[in-house]
N, C-alpha and C positions, 0 to 999 in steps of 0.2 A: 556154640562150640568154642572152647578155649583156643587162643592163638597158638600156644605152644604145641597143642595137639595137632592143629592143622599144619603148621610148618614142619613138625617132625614127621608127620605122615607123608607130606609132599617130598621130604628129603629121603626117607627110608623106603617109600613104596612107589616112587615114580616109575622105576623100570617095570615092576610087576604090573602096575596099573596100565601102563602103555601096552604091554604085551597082551593084557586081557582085552583091551579095547580093539586093538588092531596090531598084529605082530609087525615089528619094525623090520624092514628089509635091509639087507646089507647094501652099502652104497654102490656096489658094482652090479647089482641086479637090475633087471629091466623094470621091476615094479617101483623103483624109486622115481617118483614124478618130479621131485624138487631137487635139481642138481646144484642149486645155489643156496645161500642162507635163507632161513625162514623170513618171510616178509611180515612185519608186525606193524599194526596201526595202533598207536597209543591214544586212547580216548579218555582223558583224565578229567573228571568232574570235580576235582579237588586240587590241592596244592602239590604239584609235581615239578621237580627240577629235571626237565627233559634233557638238558645238556649233560648233567651228571649221569642220568640213566643211560644215555647213548655211549658215554665214555666207558662206563663200567660193564656194559653188555654189548661189545662190538661184534659178536659172532652171529647176530641177526641183522636183517636189513630193515631199518625203520622207514616206513613209507608215510606219505602225508595224506593218503586217501584210502578209505575203507575198501573201495572196489579193487584196489591193487594188493590187498593184504590176504595172507593165509591165516593170520591170527588177529582177531579184534580184541584188544585188551581194554576192557571197560572198568574204570576205577571210580568208585563212589565212596562217600565218607559220611559218618555220623559221629557226634561227640560222645565220649564215654562219661560216666558219672563222675570220674575223678578229674575230668577236664582234659583228658587226652583225646586221641582220635582213633577210631576203628575204621580202617580202609577195607572195603570189599573189592577184591580183584576177580573179575569174571573173564576167564580166558575162553573166547568163542572161536572155534575152528571154522575156517572158511575154505572154499575150493577143495583141494585134495586133502585138507586137514579137517574137513567138516565133521568127521566122526569123533574128534577129540575135543572135549570141552571140560572145564573144571572151574571151581570157585575156591579162592583162598581168602583168609582173613589175616590182617596185620594190624596189631594194636600198638600205639605209641603211648609212652608215659607223658603226663603233663609237664614233667621236668626235663624231657628230652630237648636237646638243642636242635636247631634246624638241620645241622650236619648229621646228628644221630638219627633223626626222623627219616631223612632221605636215604640213609644207608640201610635202615631196616626195610623201608619200602622197596628199594632196589633189590635187596637180597630176596625178598618174597617174589618179586617179578622174575628174577633169575630162576628160582625154584619152579615157578609155574610154567616157564618156557621149556623146561627139560623134556617133557614128553614130545614136544614138537621138534626140537633140535635133534632128538634121538632118531628121528626119521630121515635125517639128512646126512650128507657126507661130513658136515661140520661136527657131527658127534664124535668123530675120530680125534678131534682136538680137545675134547672135554675130559676132565678128570673129576671124579666125585670123591671128596674127602670127608672124614667124620672125626670130630674131636670127642673122645670119650669123656663123659662127665666125671667130675671128682666124686669121691665118696661123700663129701659134704653135700654136694648138689643132689645126689641120689637120695640122701636121707633128709633133705631139707623139708620142712613143713611151713605152711603159711604162718608168719609171725603175727602176733597180736598187734592190732592197729590202735595206737593210743588216741588217734583222732576219730575212730569209729566211722570211717569213710566220709567224714566231713571235709569239704574243700572250701577255702575262703579266698576271695579276690578283692583287692583294693585297686581302684582306678581313679586317676585324676588327670585333668588336662586344662590348659588355658591358652588363650591367644590374645595378642595385642597388635593393633595395626592402625594406620591412619595416614592422612595426607594433610595438606595445609588447612583445609576447611572441614575435614571429617576425621573422626577417630572412633574406634570401637574396641571393645575388649570383652572377653567372656571367660568364665571358669566353670568347670563341671567336675563332678566327682560321683563315684558310686561305690558301694560296698555290698558284696553278695556272699551268700553261703549256701551250699547245696550238698545234699547227701543222696546218692543214687545207688540203689541195689536192684536186684532182679525183681523184687516184690514191692519196694517202696521208693518214692522219689519226693524229696523235699527241697524247695527252692525259696530262699529269702533274698530280697533285693531292696536296697535303698539307694536313692539317687538325689542329686541336686544340680541345678544349672542356673547361672545368672549371666545375663548378657546385656550390654548397654552400648548404644550407638548414638553419637551426636553429630549434627550437621549444621554448618553455618549457612544461612539462607542469603539470598541476594540483597535483602534489606538490612543485613547485619545481625539479625536475630538468630538464635540457636534453638533448634528443636532436638529433643532427645527421645530415642526409642528404648524401651525397657522390656526384657523378657525374664521372668522368674518362675521356675518350676522346681518342686521337690516332692518327694513322697516315698512310700514303701509298699511292698507287696509280699504275700506269702502264698505259695502254691504247694498243695499236698496231694499226692496221687498214690493209690494202691492198685496193684495188679490183680485182676480177676481171671487170669488165664491168658491164652494166646490172642484173644480177640477183644476182651473187655477190660476197661479201667474205670475206677471211681475215684472221686476226689473233690477238691474245691479250691477256691481262690478267695482271698480277702486282700483289699488294698485301700490305701488312703493317700491323698495328695493335695497339693496346692498348685494352682495354675493361674497366673495373672492374665494370660491370654484367654483362657477358657472361662474366666469370671468365677473361678472356684477358690474361695477362701479355704474350704475343706470339702473334699469329695471322698466319701467312703463307700466301698462296695464289698459285699460278701455274697458268695454263691456256691452251693454244691453243684457238682457236674458229673456227667456220665458220658463215657466215650466208647464207641464201637469201631473196630478196625475190621474191614472185610477180609483182608489178607492178614496172616499172622504178623505180629510186630517185628519178628526177626527178618522179614523181607523188606523192611522199611527203606533200605538204601536203594533198592531197585524199583519197588512199586508200593504204593500206599494209598488206601482209600479209607478215610475216617469220617465219622460223624460225632460231633461233640455238642451236647445239650447242657445248658446251665440255667438254673432258676434262682434268682437272688433278689437282694434289696439294695437300693442306692440311696444314701443320705447326702444332701448337698447344702452347704452354707455358702451363700454367694457374697462376693465382694460388693457388688452393686445390685440393686433391685432388677429383676428380670423383666422381659417383655410381658410375662404373665402376672406381674405384680408380686412375685415371691422373693423373699429374702432367705428362706430356707425351706426344704421340703424333703420328705422321705417317700420313695416310690418303689414298688415292686417291678421287676423286669425279668425278661427271659432272653436267651440268646441261643442261636444254633450256628455251628460252624461245620461245613463240609468241604473236604479238599481231596483231590486226586493228584498224585505225583507219580511220574513214570520216568525211569532212566533206562533206555533201551538202545540197541545198536543204531536205530534210525535217528536217535536224538533224545531229547528230553522235553517233558511238558508238565506243567502244573496248572490246574484250574481249581477254583474254589468259590464258595458262596458263604457269605457271612450275613446273618440277620440278627437284629436287636430290636426289642419292642418293650415299651413301658406298658404295664398291665392296667394302670389306672385310666389310661386313654389309649386304646389300640391304634389310634391314628398317629400316635407319636412313635415312629419306628425308623429304622435305617436298614437298607438292603444293599449289599455290595457284592458285585460279581467281578472276579479278577482272574487273570491267567497270564502265562508266558509259555512260549514254545520255541524250540530250536529244532529244525528238521533238515536232514540231508536229503535234498530232492533227487539228485543224481551226481555223478562224478564231479567233484569240485564245487558244486553249487549248494549253498546252505541258505535257509530262510529262517529268520527269527522274528517273532512278534510278541509284544506284551501290552497289556492294557488293563484298565479297570473302569467300572462305572458304578456309581453309588447314588441311590435315591435317599435323600436326607430329609427326614421328617421328625427327628428326635432332638432338636436343639432347644430344649427347655431352659438352657442355661444362658441364653443371649441377654446382654445388657439392654435395658430400656433406653430409648433415645437414639438419635442419629449419631453415627460415627463421624468424627472430624476427618479432614483430608489427611492430616498427619497420621492418625490412627489407621487409616486405610493403607496409605503408602508404606508405613513402617510395620504393618501387620501387628499392631499392638493389641487388638481385640478380635475375637472371633466374629465373623460376619454371617448373617443369615443367608442360606442358600437352599434350593430344592434338590440340587444334584452336584456331583463332582465327577470328573472323568479324566482319563489320561490314556494315551495310546502311542505306541511306537512300533516301527517295523524296519526290517533291513534285509539286504541280500549280500552275500559274499561269494566270490567265485575265484577259484585257484586253478592254475594250470602250469604246465612245465614238467620238470623231472618228477618222477614218482617217488624218488628216494629222498630221505631226509636224515642222513647219517652224519654229515660233517658238523663239527663243533668249532666255532670261531668266535671267541669272546671279545675280540678287539673292538674298540670304540663303542662299547655297549651304552655308554652314557649318552651318545648321540642317536641311538636307534629310535 
């Protein structure tokens, strides 16, 4: 659904929709359960300026815990093909407002400034809160205004796009630092181009990175660590409906760390989404299978005595993502296997989750575990101490893992309305 349709519908049809769902009682009637401002819990899974939102929408009470709220506002985001952002705003009624729920979309342009982006998001939030505020005495202080579009706006049609939906990005960065006995510097750059429509997606990406670190040792000698990587990739995807996509990827690159003078990969792929793709910001379960060929030219001879080789391979990627009022979670499984030797494979399980256990208490956990049996690129010979410490070459391993968890607990006043920007630099 286009954003202008959603926003216009919210603006013009808020009162009739509210009336159809549950007739709003006059403030002096006994049926009014909420004698104060609507209590709203902002659950933003994207970039939100909470201070600005509170200042612009002062006629609701912003609370810090979902259990105290009458409205749970869940905001999720995905990137548009043009490089902008599409925010999905789910208004979930709770307690005496449980019968009123709605979802709005808000789209920002890639050329929008931070100020313009937050103003558009805040305006959409205000529109979505109208059905809830209309059920409270605060409704008496609200006025609805409408600006009639000009004749030009009414007759306007979509102009031709000289770029044909292509978006280009140039990025570069560098760093320089050191001490009396150490120094390091790095530079990286990337160029990308993408074209995204409802039916076709094309992404082209090139990158390069060079990093060097030098250390003076206790005997007066100097050792240097070097990292150099560059490459390019092309991704092409075609839509086959609400649940299926077909496409392919090709890439080529150089990695001093990985022992690749040249690594090239080409693979067609097929993806299935259990839920329609339009629900991706709230829930998504996908399975992606690819079957391709990898060609490798090595910098040094490998542990298998190869200086170059071409091998067929397959991969499977499955992931489940959920953004719900109770929190959010992502779990996934990635498998890769060389077909010339089925013992050469990699299997990785990963996940992260943030759960609201009860009032004020949140639990978060993330981790991954990988079974690594696909390192056909390893250099022959033993690594030196310098190469190990400075991570100048990939080392053989049977597994990799990482895990983290945490708890957070909040207590005190349920309200979160005051805005005080003083001494923010020291917060």
